[in-house]
C-alpha positions in Angstrom: -19.4 26.1 45.4 -17.6 29.0 43.4 -14.9 29.1 46.0 -14.0 25.5 45.5 -13.8 25.9 41.7 -11.5 29.0 42.0 -9.1 26.9 44.1 -9.0 23.9 41.8 -6.2 23.2 39.6 -6.7 24.1 35.7 -7.7 20.9 33.9 -6.1 20.2 30.5 -7.5 17.7 27.7 -5.1 14.9 27.0 -2.2 15.4 24.3 -1.4 12.3 22.5 2.0 12.7 20.4 2.4 11.0 18.2 -1.3 10.5 17.2 -0.4 7.4 15.0 1.6 4.3 16.1 2.8 2.1 13.5 5.9 0.1 12.7 6.9 2.6 10.0 6.5 6.1 9.9 7.0 9.0 11.7 6.3 12.9 12.1 8.4 16.3 11.4 7.7 20.0 11.7 8.1 22.0 8.4 7.4 25.7 9.0 5.7 25.4 12.1 3.3 22.4 10.9 3.6 19.3 12.3 3.1 16.4 9.7 2.9 12.5 10.4 2.8 9.9 8.3 2.5 6.0 8.2 3.1 3.0 6.3 0.7 0.1 5.5 -2.9 2.0 6.2 -5.3 0.7 3.7 -8.5 2.7 5.0 -7.8 6.3 3.3 -9.8 8.5 0.7 -7.8 9.9 -2.4 -9.3 12.5 -4.1 -7.8 13.6 -8.1 -7.8 16.3 -10.4 -5.7 16.5 -13.6 -2.8 17.7 -12.2 -2.8 16.5 -8.4 -3.4 13.7 -6.5 -4.1 14.2 -2.6 -4.6 11.5 -0.3 -6.8 12.2 2.6 -5.1 11.8 6.1 -1.6 11.0 7.0 -0.9 8.9 4.6 1.2 10.2 1.7 3.5 8.9 -1.1 7.2 8.2 0.4 10.4 7.4 -1.5 11.7 5.0 1.0 11.6 1.4 1.7 11.7 -1.3 4.3 14.4 -3.5 4.9 12.4 -6.7 3.4 14.5 -8.8 1.4 13.5 -9.7 -1.8 13.5 -13.3 -3.1 16.2 -14.1 -5.6 13.5 -16.3 -7.5 11.1 -13.3 -8.1 12.8 -9.9 -8.0 12.6 -6.2 -9.5 8.7 -6.4 -9.0 7.2 -3.2 -10.0 3.3 -2.8 -10.2 2.2 0.2 -12.2 0.4 2.7 -12.9 -0.7 3.1 -9.2 -2.9 4.7 -8.5 -4.7 3.2 -11.7 -8.4 3.7 -13.6 -8.3 1.0 -16.2 -5.3 -1.7 -16.0 -2.8 -2.2 -13.6 0.7 -4.1 -15.0 3.0 -6.3 -12.9 6.3 -6.6 -13.9 9.3 -8.7 -12.6 12.3 -10.7 -13.3 12.4 -14.5 -12.7 15.4 -16.8 -13.1 13.6 -19.8 -13.3 10.5 -21.6 -14.9 7.4 -21.3 -13.0 3.8 -20.7 -12.1 3.1 -16.9 -11.8 -0.3 -16.4 -9.9 -1.8 -13.0 -8.9 -4.6 -12.4 -6.7 -6.4 -9.2 -6.2 -8.7 -8.5 -3.0 -10.6 -6.1 -1.3 -10.2 -4.6 2.1 -12.6 -7.5 3.4 -9.9 -10.0 1.9 -12.7 -11.2 -0.7 -10.8 -12.6 -4.0 -12.1 -10.3 -6.7 -9.7 -11.3 -9.5 -7.4 -14.2 -9.8 -4.8 -15.6 -12.5 -2.3 -18.1 -13.1 -0.1 -18.9 -15.8 3.3 -20.5 -16.9 6.3 -17.9 -17.2 9.7 -18.5 -18.3 13.0 -17.0 -17.1 13.5 -13.2 -17.8 11.4 -10.3 -17.7 7.7 -10.7 -17.5 4.8 -8.4 -17.6 1.2 -9.2 -16.8 -1.7 -6.8 -17.2 -5.4 -7.1 -15.4 -8.3 -5.0 -15.9 -9.6 -2.8 -13.0 -11.9 -0.4 -14.9 -15.3 -2.2 -13.7 -14.2 -1.9 -9.9 -15.3 0.6 -7.3 -12.9 3.4 -6.7 -11.0 1.6 -3.5 -7.8 0.3 -2.1 -7.3 -3.2 -3.0 -4.4 -5.8 -1.8 -2.3 -7.4 -4.7 -0.6 -10.8 -4.0 1.9 -12.1 -6.6 2.9 -15.7 -6.1 5.9 -17.7 -8.0 6.0 -21.1 -7.9 9.5 -22.2 -9.5 10.0 -25.6 -10.7 12.8 -26.0 -8.4 13.0 -24.3 -4.7 10.7 -22.6 -2.4 7.6 -20.3 -3.5 8.2 -16.7 -3.6 5.3 -14.0 -2.6 4.8 -10.3 -2.1 1.9 -8.2 -1.6 1.1 -4.5 -2.8 -1.6 -2.2 -2.4 -3.3 -1.0 -5.6 -5.5 1.7 -5.6 -8.4 2.2 -7.9 -9.3 5.7 -9.1 -11.8 7.4 -11.8 
């Protein structure tokens, strides 16, 4: 039996490269270390200290954007601060009067917060409280239904930290 194994070819484990398959992301080597990243993962853990925020896994903040065109009705949307511990602001510009709605959902799709209000043309800022929510990643959907024209919508990831 030992003779049979001695003549057998060497067997190696399977290597998967890249180990993340996603529609946006990539990998790179810096100083001999390989780093991989993706956009759109919502199941990650984040740890923070007063001077640093570290996200476990491969998802790290990037300064690139996707090529999804913004609606001319709802443009320049900013969701800040993100991550947040107590309140989140939604700021945007609109060209038309309409009804603005935001919906905060957990990763299972359950609606946690929802609010609607009428907005006038110009820069609009809305704020909502997340201080009583668990530390987690949430999805924020924003909608603008103008008096004339199609509804504009966008979705953001919001991260709650202590």
